[in-house]
C-alpha positions as CSV (number, residue, x, y, z in Angstrom):
1,M,30.5,53.0,-13.0
2,K,29.8,56.7,-13.5
3,Q,29.3,56.8,-17.3
4,S,30.0,60.6,-17.6
5,E,33.5,60.4,-16.2
6,E,36.4,59.0,-18.0
7,I,38.7,56.5,-16.3
8,R,42.4,56.7,-17.2
9,M,44.4,53.5,-16.9
10,T,48.2,53.4,-16.7
11,Y,50.5,50.4,-16.1
12,S,54.1,49.6,-15.2
13,G,56.5,47.6,-17.2
14,V,56.8,43.9,-16.3
15,I,58.4,43.3,-12.9
16,T,59.7,39.9,-11.8
17,K,59.1,39.1,-8.2
18,N,59.6,35.6,-6.7
19,N,59.9,34.2,-10.2
20,Q,56.4,35.7,-11.1
21,K,55.8,38.3,-13.7
22,I,53.7,41.2,-12.3
23,V,52.3,44.4,-13.8
24,H,51.0,47.2,-11.6
25,V,48.0,49.0,-12.9
26,S,46.5,52.3,-11.8
27,F,43.1,53.7,-12.6
28,E,42.3,57.4,-12.2
29,R,39.0,59.3,-12.4
30,G,39.3,62.9,-11.3
31,K,40.5,62.6,-7.7
32,D,39.5,59.0,-7.4
33,F,42.1,56.3,-7.8
34,A,42.6,52.5,-7.6
35,E,45.7,50.4,-7.8
36,G,45.9,46.8,-8.7
37,S,48.1,44.2,-10.4
38,I,48.0,41.3,-12.7
39,P,48.0,38.4,-12.8
40,S,46.1,38.4,-9.5
41,G,43.6,41.0,-10.6
42,K,43.4,42.2,-7.1
43,I,42.8,45.9,-6.3
44,E,45.2,46.7,-3.5
45,K,44.4,50.4,-2.9
46,S,41.4,52.5,-3.7
47,K,39.9,55.9,-2.9
48,G,36.7,57.3,-4.3
49,F,35.6,54.2,-6.1
50,T,32.7,52.2,-4.6
51,D,33.1,48.5,-3.7
52,E,31.1,47.6,-6.8
53,E,33.4,49.7,-9.0
54,T,36.5,48.1,-7.5
55,Q,35.0,44.7,-8.2
56,Q,34.4,45.8,-11.8
57,L,38.0,47.0,-12.1
58,S,39.2,43.8,-10.7
59,Q,37.2,41.8,-13.3
60,Y,38.6,44.1,-16.0
61,L,42.1,43.3,-14.9
62,L,41.4,39.5,-15.0
63,Q,39.6,39.6,-18.3
64,N,42.3,41.7,-20.0
65,A,45.4,40.4,-18.2
66,D,47.0,38.9,-21.4
67,D,46.6,42.1,-23.4
68,I,47.9,44.3,-20.5
69,M,50.9,42.0,-20.0
70,K,51.8,42.2,-23.7
71,K,51.6,45.9,-23.7
72,A,53.6,46.2,-20.5
73,Q,56.4,44.1,-22.0
74,K,57.0,46.9,-24.4
75,V,57.4,49.5,-21.7
76,N,60.9,50.7,-21.3
77,P,61.1,52.7,-18.0
78,L,64.5,54.2,-18.7
79,R,63.5,55.4,-22.1
80,N,60.2,56.8,-20.8
81,W,62.0,58.5,-17.9
82,M,64.3,60.2,-20.4
83,G,61.2,61.5,-22.4
84,K,61.8,59.4,-25.5
85,D,59.0,57.5,-27.3
């Protein structure tokens, strides 16, 4: 990946779909973006990232899925929407 540019990662709260817990994850680098999810680790959308970079992001999701899931469980969408910490 481009070492000089910082990648920002954000994630949703835990969503349950078909009895499976899912977290949507977004990566941003300037105007570039990629969107994926865990537990699949699959990058579903991408613009500006190379194929190699999206593979690296996918690997990152798979390797850090447990940690991301734990953090996502603490996300309270209503509280965040209202601007409270």
